[in-house]
Every structure is written in C-alpha cells, then in structure tokens.
MARZA-601159 format. One record per residue (C-alpha): y, z, x; residue in one letter; chain; residue number from 1. Coordinates in pm, whole numbers, padded with zeros to 5 digits. Layout:
+--------+--------+--------+---+---+-----+
!     c2 !     c3 !     c1 ! r ! c !   k !
+--------+--------+--------+---+---+-----+
!      Y !      Z !      X ! A ! A ! NUM !
...
+--------+--------+--------+---+---+-----+
***
This chain:
+--------+--------+--------+---+---+-----+
!     c2 !     c3 !     c1 ! r ! c !   k !
+--------+--------+--------+---+---+-----+
!  00017 ! -00010 ! -00008 ! M ! A !   1 !
!  00333 ! -00123 !  00191 ! N ! A !   2 !
!  00637 !  00099 !  00169 ! R ! A !   3 !
!  00839 ! -00106 ! -00083 ! S ! A !   4 !
!  00553 ! -00043 ! -00318 ! T ! A !   5 !
!  00531 !  00316 ! -00246 ! K ! A !   6 !
!  00910 !  00335 ! -00341 ! K ! A !   7 !
!  00867 !  00156 ! -00708 ! W ! A !   8 !
!  00583 !  00413 ! -00749 ! L ! A !   9 !
!  00795 !  00688 ! -00674 ! F ! A !  10 !
!  01052 !  00560 ! -00895 ! F ! A !  11 !
!  00848 !  00471 ! -01161 ! L ! A !  12 !
!  00672 !  00815 ! -01160 ! L ! A !  13 !
!  01011 !  01021 ! -01186 ! H ! A !  14 !
!  01090 !  00816 ! -01498 ! L ! A !  15 !
!  00840 !  01000 ! -01675 ! T ! A !  16 !
!  01067 !  01328 ! -01712 ! G ! A !  17 !
!  01356 !  01087 ! -01856 ! F ! A !  18 !
!  01086 !  00949 ! -02100 ! V ! A !  19 !
!  00995 !  01296 ! -02198 ! L ! A !  20 !
!  01365 !  01396 ! -02253 ! L ! A !  21 !
!  01418 !  01075 ! -02468 ! Y ! A !  22 !
!  01127 !  01213 ! -02723 ! F ! A !  23 !
!  01294 !  01552 ! -02712 ! V ! A !  24 !
!  01645 !  01451 ! -02815 ! V ! A !  25 !
!  01597 !  01155 ! -02988 ! R ! A !  26 !
!  01643 !  01320 ! -03341 ! D ! A !  27 !
!  01885 !  01584 ! -03217 ! L ! A !  28 !
!  02176 !  01638 ! -03410 ! E ! A !  29 !
!  02452 !  01625 ! -03136 ! W ! A !  30 !
!  02733 !  01769 ! -03329 ! E ! A !  31 !
!  02564 !  02076 ! -03398 ! S ! A !  32 !
!  02460 !  02074 ! -03015 ! F ! A !  33 !
!  02792 !  02028 ! -02870 ! F ! A !  34 !
!  02922 !  02311 ! -03131 ! E ! A !  35 !
!  02657 !  02553 ! -03010 ! V ! A !  36 !
!  02737 !  02442 ! -02634 ! L ! A !  37 !
!  03119 !  02459 ! -02674 ! M ! A !  38 !
!  03066 !  02853 ! -02835 ! Y ! A !  39 !
!  02922 !  02939 ! -02475 ! F ! A !  40 !
!  03222 !  03180 ! -02347 ! P ! A !  41 !
!  03333 !  03104 ! -01974 ! A ! A !  42 !
!  03243 !  03465 ! -01865 ! W ! A !  43 !
!  02909 !  03361 ! -01944 ! K ! A !  44 !
!  02895 !  03104 ! -01681 ! Y ! A !  45 !
!  03030 !  03310 ! -01412 ! L ! A !  46 !
!  02792 !  03621 ! -01469 ! V ! A !  47 !
!  02509 !  03348 ! -01440 ! G ! A !  48 !
!  02663 !  03236 ! -01114 ! L ! A !  49 !
!  02692 !  03579 ! -00998 ! G ! A !  50 !
!  02335 !  03655 ! -01116 ! I ! A !  51 !
!  02227 !  03332 ! -00916 ! L ! A !  52 !
!  02400 !  03443 ! -00636 ! S ! A !  53 !
!  02224 !  03788 ! -00626 ! L ! A !  54 !
!  01887 !  03577 ! -00650 ! V ! A !  55 !
!  01983 !  03368 ! -00334 ! Y ! A !  56 !
!  02081 !  03677 ! -00160 ! A ! A !  57 !
!  01747 !  03864 ! -00235 ! I ! A !  58 !
!  01531 !  03553 ! -00152 ! K ! A !  59 !
!  01720 !  03536 !  00181 ! A ! A !  60 !
!  01625 !  03895 !  00236 ! Y ! A !  61 !
!  01237 !  03808 !  00167 ! R ! A !  62 !
!  01255 !  03496 !  00381 ! W ! A !  63 !
!  01390 !  03735 !  00642 ! Q ! A !  64 !
!  01087 !  03978 !  00625 ! I ! A !  65 !
!  00872 !  03686 !  00630 ! L ! A !  66 !
!  01007 !  03540 !  00919 ! N ! A !  67 !
!  00958 !  03849 !  01127 ! R ! A !  68 !
!  00570 !  03819 !  01025 ! S ! A !  69 !
!  00563 !  03506 !  01246 ! F ! A !  70 !
!  00770 !  03656 !  01528 ! G ! A !  71 !
!  01096 !  03474 !  01434 ! I ! A !  72 !
!  01399 !  03747 !  01416 ! Q ! A !  73 !
!  01615 !  03595 !  01164 ! T ! A !  74 !
!  01934 !  03789 !  01057 ! H ! A !  75 !
!  01965 !  03832 !  00673 ! W ! A !  76 !
!  02304 !  03663 !  00704 ! R ! A !  77 !
!  02168 !  03369 !  00880 ! T ! A !  78 !
!  01868 !  03344 !  00647 ! A ! A !  79 !
!  02124 !  03351 !  00357 ! L ! A !  80 !
!  02317 !  03059 !  00517 ! V ! A !  81 !
!  02006 !  02861 !  00555 ! F ! A !  82 !
!  01889 !  02948 !  00210 ! Y ! A !  83 !
!  02223 !  02853 !  00035 ! L ! A !  84 !
!  02262 !  02526 !  00238 ! S ! A !  85 !
!  01909 !  02388 !  00168 ! A ! A !  86 !
!  01968 !  02453 ! -00181 ! G ! A !  87 !
!  02269 !  02249 ! -00172 ! F ! A !  88 !
!  02101 !  01986 ! -00001 ! L ! A !  89 !
!  01819 !  01984 ! -00263 ! S ! A !  90 !
!  02063 !  01910 ! -00513 ! V ! A !  91 !
!  02237 !  01617 ! -00338 ! V ! A !  92 !
!  01946 !  01444 ! -00157 ! T ! A !  93 !
!  01634 !  01292 ! -00325 ! P ! A !  94 !
!  01292 !  01415 ! -00227 ! G ! A !  95 !
!  01390 !  01801 ! -00186 ! R ! A !  96 !
!  01523 !  01755 !  00165 ! L ! A !  97 !
!  01640 !  02120 !  00157 ! G ! A !  98 !
!  01299 !  02213 !  00209 ! E ! A !  99 !
!  01253 !  02028 !  00530 ! F ! A ! 100 !
!  01622 !  02144 !  00595 ! A ! A ! 101 !
!  01492 !  02482 !  00610 ! K ! A ! 102 !
!  01208 !  02422 !  00850 ! I ! A ! 103 !
!  01502 !  02233 !  01087 ! Y ! A ! 104 !
!  01713 !  02530 !  01078 ! F ! A ! 105 !
!  01455 !  02748 !  01231 ! L ! A ! 106 !
!  01346 !  02504 !  01466 ! R ! A ! 107 !
!  01722 !  02417 !  01596 ! R ! A ! 108 !
!  01840 !  02772 !  01599 ! R ! A ! 109 !
!  01560 !  02996 !  01719 ! Y ! A ! 110 !
!  01382 !  02731 !  01923 ! D ! A ! 111 !
!  01023 !  02789 !  01786 ! I ! A ! 112 !
!  00776 !  02538 !  01706 ! D ! A ! 113 !
!  00716 !  02311 !  01406 ! L ! A ! 114 !
!  00391 !  02481 !  01292 ! T ! A ! 115 !
!  00547 !  02861 !  01311 ! A ! A ! 116 !
!  00863 !  02709 !  01092 ! A ! A ! 117 !
!  00655 !  02524 !  00848 ! T ! A ! 118 !
!  00430 !  02822 !  00786 ! S ! A ! 119 !
!  00714 !  03043 !  00698 ! S ! A ! 120 !
!  00899 !  02812 !  00462 ! V ! A ! 121 !
!  00544 !  02733 !  00270 ! I ! A ! 122 !
!  00457 !  03063 !  00262 ! L ! A ! 123 !
!  00826 !  03126 !  00129 ! D ! A ! 124 !
!  00758 !  02891 ! -00157 ! R ! A ! 125 !
!  00432 !  03009 ! -00230 ! I ! A ! 126 !
!  00538 !  03374 ! -00325 ! W ! A ! 127 !
!  00771 !  03163 ! -00592 ! D ! A ! 128 !
!  00477 !  02964 ! -00732 ! L ! A ! 129 !
!  00277 !  03321 ! -00740 ! L ! A ! 130 !
!  00516 !  03512 ! -00909 ! V ! A ! 131 !
!  00609 !  03214 ! -01158 ! L ! A ! 132 !
!  00240 !  03152 ! -01280 ! S ! A ! 133 !
!  00201 !  03521 ! -01355 ! F ! A ! 134 !
!  00502 !  03551 ! -01541 ! A ! A ! 135 !
!  00416 !  03200 ! -01750 ! A ! A ! 136 !
!  00044 !  03355 ! -01823 ! A ! A ! 137 !
!  00210 !  03711 ! -01903 ! L ! A ! 138 !
!  00476 !  03514 ! -02133 ! S ! A ! 139 !
!  00258 !  03302 ! -02327 ! I ! A ! 140 !
!  00025 !  03576 ! -02413 ! V ! A ! 141 !
!  00310 !  03784 ! -02560 ! L ! A ! 142 !
!  00471 !  03483 ! -02747 ! M ! A ! 143 !
!  00138 !  03333 ! -02837 ! L ! A ! 144 !
! -00104 !  03629 ! -02917 ! S ! A ! 145 !
!  00028 !  03657 ! -03280 ! G ! A ! 146 !
! -00027 !  03273 ! -03351 ! A ! A ! 147 !
! -00345 !  03199 ! -03202 ! G ! A ! 148 !
! -00376 !  03178 ! -02778 ! L ! A ! 149 !
! -00375 !  02871 ! -02612 ! N ! A ! 150 !
! -00683 !  02911 ! -02369 ! L ! A ! 151 !
! -00598 !  02590 ! -02208 ! L ! A ! 152 !
! -00279 !  02675 ! -02105 ! S ! A ! 153 !
! -00343 !  03004 ! -01962 ! L ! A ! 154 !
! -00662 !  02866 ! -01797 ! L ! A ! 155 !
! -00401 !  02637 ! -01610 ! I ! A ! 156 !
! -00157 !  02903 ! -01551 ! I ! A ! 157 !
! -00452 !  03163 ! -01411 ! A ! A ! 158 !
! -00561 !  02861 ! -01171 ! L ! A ! 159 !
! -00205 !  02818 ! -01024 ! L ! A ! 160 !
! -00174 !  03194 ! -00994 ! F ! A ! 161 !
! -00521 !  03256 ! -00848 ! T ! A ! 162 !
! -00453 !  02949 ! -00616 ! G ! A ! 163 !
! -00121 !  03090 ! -00469 ! S ! A ! 164 !
! -00268 !  03396 ! -00447 ! L ! A ! 165 !
! -00578 !  03285 ! -00217 ! M ! A ! 166 !
! -00344 !  03091 ! -00018 ! V ! A ! 167 !
! -00138 !  03410 !  00087 ! V ! A ! 168 !
! -00438 !  03630 !  00148 ! L ! A ! 169 !
! -00711 !  03379 !  00239 ! A ! A ! 170 !
! -00555 !  03062 !  00355 ! P ! A ! 171 !
! -00877 !  02935 !  00558 ! R ! A ! 172 !
! -01025 !  02907 !  00218 ! I ! A ! 173 !
! -00744 !  02658 !  00114 ! I ! A ! 174 !
! -00717 !  02442 !  00420 ! F ! A ! 175 !
! -01084 !  02436 !  00523 ! M ! A ! 176 !
! -01105 !  02085 !  00338 ! P ! A ! 177 !
! -00826 !  01965 !  00543 ! L ! A ! 178 !
! -00932 !  02079 !  00886 ! L ! A ! 179 !
! -01276 !  01845 !  00870 ! G ! A ! 180 !
! -01104 !  01480 !  00765 ! P ! A ! 181 !
! -00819 !  01558 !  01047 ! F ! A ! 182 !
! -01053 !  01657 !  01317 ! R ! A ! 183 !
! -00985 !  01275 !  01430 ! R ! A ! 184 !
! -00609 !  01363 !  01472 ! F ! A ! 185 !
! -00642 !  01630 !  01740 ! S ! A ! 186 !
! -00258 !  01705 !  01722 ! S ! A ! 187 !
! -00249 !  01760 !  01341 ! L ! A ! 188 !
! -00585 !  01934 !  01367 ! H ! A ! 189 !
! -00451 !  02168 !  01588 ! N ! A ! 190 !
! -00137 !  02250 !  01403 ! K ! A ! 191 !
! -00324 !  02326 !  01074 ! L ! A ! 192 !
! -00542 !  02521 !  01279 ! E ! A ! 193 !
! -00257 !  02701 !  01405 ! K ! A ! 194 !
! -00095 !  02754 !  01099 ! M ! A ! 195 !
! -00404 !  02906 !  00923 ! V ! A ! 196 !
! -00408 !  03153 !  01215 ! Q ! A ! 197 !
! -00087 !  03260 !  01190 ! L ! A ! 198 !
! -00146 !  03307 !  00787 ! W ! A ! 199 !
! -00455 !  03493 !  00847 ! S ! A ! 200 !
! -00335 !  03748 !  01104 ! S ! A ! 201 !
! -00002 !  03808 !  00900 ! N ! A ! 202 !
! -00098 !  03784 !  00559 ! R ! A ! 203 !
! -00069 !  04159 !  00461 ! F ! A ! 204 !
!  00227 !  04232 !  00632 ! N ! A ! 205 !
!  00508 !  04288 !  00415 ! H ! A ! 206 !
!  00284 !  04206 !  00105 ! F ! A ! 207 !
!  00384 !  04474 ! -00146 ! I ! A ! 208 !
!  00769 !  04421 ! -00031 ! T ! A ! 209 !
!  00755 !  04046 ! -00048 ! A ! A ! 210 !
!  00579 !  04056 ! -00431 ! L ! A ! 211 !
!  00821 !  04309 ! -00559 ! A ! A ! 212 !
!  01152 !  04102 ! -00398 ! I ! A ! 213 !
!  00982 !  03785 ! -00587 ! S ! A ! 214 !
!  00954 !  03966 ! -00911 ! S ! A ! 215 !
!  01280 !  04096 ! -00891 ! G ! A ! 216 !
!  01479 !  03768 ! -00827 ! A ! A ! 217 !
!  01269 !  03585 ! -01084 ! F ! A ! 218 !
!  01326 !  03899 ! -01343 ! L ! A ! 219 !
!  01701 !  03839 ! -01266 ! M ! A ! 220 !
!  01689 !  03471 ! -01308 ! L ! A ! 221 !
!  01492 !  03473 ! -01634 ! A ! A ! 222 !
!  01805 !  03700 ! -01793 ! F ! A ! 223 !
!  02032 !  03379 ! -01768 ! I ! A ! 224 !
!  01918 !  03197 ! -02096 ! P ! A ! 225 !
!  01875 !  03524 ! -02272 ! V ! A ! 226 !
!  02260 !  03585 ! -02182 ! L ! A ! 227 !
!  02351 !  03257 ! -02359 ! F ! A ! 228 !
!  02103 !  03307 ! -02636 ! A ! A ! 229 !
!  02315 !  03627 ! -02736 ! G ! A ! 230 !
!  02598 !  03391 ! -02783 ! S ! A ! 231 !
!  02408 !  03212 ! -03104 ! T ! A ! 232 !
!  02311 !  03304 ! -03424 ! P ! A ! 233 !
!  01965 !  03282 ! -03316 ! Y ! A ! 234 !
!  01895 !  03543 ! -03039 ! P ! A ! 235 !
!  01568 !  03522 ! -02873 ! V ! A ! 236 !
!  01380 !  03816 ! -02693 ! D ! A ! 237 !
!  01375 !  03838 ! -02305 ! Y ! A ! 238 !
!  00980 !  03726 ! -02308 ! T ! A ! 239 !
!  01117 !  03368 ! -02424 ! S ! A ! 240 !
!  01352 !  03399 ! -02144 ! G ! A ! 241 !
!  01061 !  03469 ! -01894 ! L ! A ! 242 !
!  00868 !  03194 ! -02059 ! G ! A ! 243 !
!  01097 !  02924 ! -02057 ! A ! A ! 244 !
!  01215 !  02975 ! -01687 ! I ! A ! 245 !
!  00872 !  03011 ! -01565 ! S ! A ! 246 !
!  00662 !  02719 ! -01726 ! I ! A ! 247 !
!  00964 !  02495 ! -01654 ! S ! A ! 248 !
!  00988 !  02571 ! -01287 ! N ! A ! 249 !
!  00651 !  02521 ! -01269 ! I ! A ! 250 !
!  00625 !  02191 ! -01387 ! L ! A ! 251 !
!  00958 !  02127 ! -01171 ! S ! A ! 252 !
!  00668 !  02108 ! -00903 ! F ! A ! 253 !
!  00497 !  01790 ! -01039 ! I ! A ! 254 !
!  00667 !  01477 ! -00903 ! P ! A ! 255 !
!  00741 !  01352 ! -01279 ! V ! A ! 256 !
!  01108 !  01466 ! -01305 ! T ! A ! 257 !
!  01422 !  01447 ! -01128 ! I ! A ! 258 !
!  01600 !  01788 ! -01140 ! A ! A ! 259 !
!  01369 !  01928 ! -01407 ! G ! A ! 260 !
!  01536 !  01633 ! -01677 ! F ! A ! 261 !
!  01299 !  01629 ! -01957 ! G ! A ! 262 !
!  01035 !  01905 ! -01854 ! T ! A ! 263 !
!  01301 !  02187 ! -01867 ! R ! A ! 264 !
!  01445 !  02074 ! -02225 ! E ! A ! 265 !
!  01027 !  02020 ! -02333 ! L ! A ! 266 !
!  00972 !  02354 ! -02246 ! V ! A ! 267 !
!  01295 !  02533 ! -02354 ! F ! A ! 268 !
!  01246 !  02341 ! -02703 ! A ! A ! 269 !
!  00898 !  02447 ! -02776 ! K ! A ! 270 !
!  00938 !  02799 ! -02683 ! I ! A ! 271 !
!  01226 !  02823 ! -02919 ! W ! A ! 272 !
!  01061 !  02673 ! -03193 ! D ! A ! 273 !
!  00808 !  02949 ! -03152 ! L ! A ! 274 !
!  01090 !  03160 ! -03290 ! S ! A ! 275 !
!  01165 !  02903 ! -03570 ! H ! A ! 276 !
!  01511 !  02831 ! -03407 ! H ! A ! 277 !
!  01685 !  02482 ! -03415 ! P ! A ! 278 !
!  01648 !  02216 ! -03143 ! K ! A ! 279 !
!  02014 !  02226 ! -03082 ! E ! A ! 280 !
!  01994 !  02593 ! -02993 ! V ! A ! 281 !
!  01730 !  02551 ! -02731 ! A ! A ! 282 !
!  01888 !  02230 ! -02585 ! I ! A ! 283 !
!  02222 !  02392 ! -02550 ! S ! A ! 284 !
!  02076 !  02672 ! -02369 ! I ! A ! 285 !
!  01850 !  02474 ! -02142 ! S ! A ! 286 !
!  02213 !  02263 ! -02054 ! T ! A ! 287 !
!  02372 !  02596 ! -02011 ! A ! A ! 288 !
!  02118 !  02728 ! -01774 ! Y ! A ! 289 !
!  02109 !  02356 ! -01571 ! F ! A ! 290 !
!  02522 !  02412 ! -01534 ! V ! A ! 291 !
!  02479 !  02754 ! -01395 ! V ! A ! 292 !
!  02176 !  02670 ! -01148 ! T ! A ! 293 !
!  02232 !  02331 ! -01037 ! Y ! A ! 294 !
!  02598 !  02323 ! -01042 ! L ! A ! 295 !
!  02612 !  02708 ! -00870 ! G ! A ! 296 !
!  02393 !  02548 ! -00615 ! S ! A ! 297 !
!  02605 !  02262 ! -00557 ! L ! A ! 298 !
!  02943 !  02468 ! -00542 ! L ! A ! 299 !
!  02795 !  02803 ! -00384 ! I ! A ! 300 !
!  02555 !  02620 ! -00112 ! G ! A ! 301 !
!  02820 !  02315 ! -00063 ! G ! A ! 302 !
!  03115 !  02555 !  00056 ! V ! A ! 303 !
!  02846 !  02744 !  00279 ! V ! A ! 304 !
!  02715 !  02399 !  00411 ! Y ! A ! 305 !
!  03057 !  02240 !  00444 ! L ! A ! 306 !
!  03184 !  02581 !  00673 ! F ! A ! 307 !
!  02863 !  02553 !  00898 ! N ! A ! 308 !
!  02743 !  02182 !  00898 ! A ! A ! 309 !
!  02923 !  02102 !  01224 ! K ! A ! 310 !
!  02795 !  02443 !  01418 ! R ! A ! 311 !
!  02433 !  02423 !  01305 ! L ! A ! 312 !
!  02293 !  02120 !  01169 ! Y ! A ! 313 !
!  02341 !  01772 !  01022 ! H ! A ! 314 !
!  02159 !  01604 !  00751 ! P ! A ! 315 !
!  02107 !  01277 !  00968 ! G ! A ! 316 !
!  01906 !  01505 !  01229 ! E ! A ! 317 !
!  01682 !  01660 !  00972 ! I ! A ! 318 !
!  01589 !  01297 !  00854 ! R ! A ! 319 !
!  01528 !  01190 !  01222 ! R ! A ! 320 !
!  01312 !  01525 !  01294 ! M ! A ! 321 !
!  01126 !  01474 !  01014 ! S ! A ! 322 !
!  01043 !  01106 !  01062 ! S ! A ! 323 !
!  00937 !  01195 !  01445 ! E ! A ! 324 !
!  00707 !  01461 !  01327 ! E ! A ! 325 !
!  00497 !  01253 !  01121 ! K ! A ! 326 !
!  00165 !  01189 !  01237 ! P ! A ! 327 !
!  00065 !  00836 !  01376 ! V ! A ! 328 !
+--------+--------+--------+---+---+-----+
***
C-alpha cells in the first residue's frame, strides 16, 4: 500500500465521526439548541477553564512522579510546561503530534534515550485509559441498572480496564506477541525488550499515588458537563457526567474522529436521553464542554508554548525526530 493510498484511507476513516455527527444532529431543533447554548453564563466557562487548568497541573505532577520511576528527574513546573504545550500541539496539528512532542521534550531537555522517554509517555496515557475504563463501567452500571443492563457494553469496558491494568502490572504479557515477530529487527526488538524491563522493574513504584491522582483529575473533569447542566431546566446527576466524559474519551482513542466530533455528541445525546431530556440540551452541553476543553487547551497551552518554544523545542524538529526514529 503506497503512501498516497494510506493518506486517503486515513482521511476517509476519520470522516466516520462527521457521518455520526450528521445522524445525531439531522433532526436537531437548532433554535432551541442555540437558545440553551446562549443561556450558559460566561462565568461557567471561566470556572470550566479553571478546572481544566487544575487537571493539567495534577496530571503534570503524576507525570513527574512516573518520570522518576524511569530515572528522569523532572521538575513539576517543567512537566507542566511540557504537558500544556503538548496539549496545544494536539489541538493544532493532525495525528496527535502532542504525544510525540512529550517524548521529544524529554529527550531534548534531559538527554535520555528514546525507550525511556516513550515508556514514560505511554504509561502516562495508560493511566488515563485505566481510570476512564473503570469510570465508564461504573457509570453504565449506575445509569442502566434500572432499565436493563447492557452486558455487551460492560464487557467491552471491562476488557479495556483489564487490558490497561495488565499493561501497568504485567507489561510482558501484552508485549510478548510483539517481541517474537520483531526479532528480525534487532534494534526495534531490543528497544521493546528494554521497555518491558523498565516497566516490569518500576510497575509498583507510586502505583497507589498515580491511581489516586488519575482518579482525582478525572472526577474534576467530569464535573464540567454537570456545571453547565445546572443552567438548564433539565439538570442531570453527576453519574451522567461521569458516563458522558469517560465513554466519549474512550471512543476518541478509536481513529474514526477528529477532535471527538461525532462520537462525543452521540454519547452525550444517548446519556441525556436516559433521563428523557431533549437532544438539544445534550448537544448544547457537549458543545460547551468542547469549548472549554479544546479552546482551553488552545488558549492556555498556546500561551505557554509561545513563551517557551524558542528556548525548549520546535515542531519542525519534532517531526524530523519522529521520522528519523522509524524502523527501516
């Protein structure tokens, strides 16, 4: 498959989210939607931005202690700058360049090898997936227990949670299928083997602390839709906020959407429908959440990035590094 064909397949695959978005909003009463959206006071957006900033600060601390497990002595302020800048790059670039940027930031600032930097960044993301999976499963149980439990959804979420926990506690089980086929590529095989050894020797370091930090950050993030729901005649409980954020964020890992468009609106509409609330309310809250999280990352992360870009990093160098590190 040539490069041009891959690009077209990538483009068409990501159109799935916009197809979903069309089916979600095709019968939307737009006048009611804008009426609800305009009713949200400005102070709630500011509170949402404050919550988002606090979430970034907490996650930066989690990343700092995870880095220490891999022998990377990161200061909290530096980790926060990296985290905010990576969030900004994820918003303004295709292909989630922000995750590659964090690897690059660590390598350039602390002169460490690719394996240690990649291990730290991937493990940081796995903690998010672990907490999201548990929160999604818990919220589905609480929301659907009275209306008939969706066993298939619970099974999928349970598998995600179990898989994430296995990667954290027993990475060799997950990476074993990869080690065999890559034996022919000695460099890549050695990097994978070193990654497994690093995780295995550090898997219990700060386990409880990282779990508590990840849970606390997510619980704060899940309060944002509840905050906006309080301004409508159709308030929902905190469980709905947990379900909406956790499930939509899990679906965002699937490469069928850009910035969560389509999957986020679908999840919010379905969850609010459980309480027999109008779709216009669900989509307005989803839109407000998008404004806070994505535009917040753009504004806050953008300011941090602009103040530090010339001194610490440059996106052109990140792209060159990612292309140079690909196995031949």
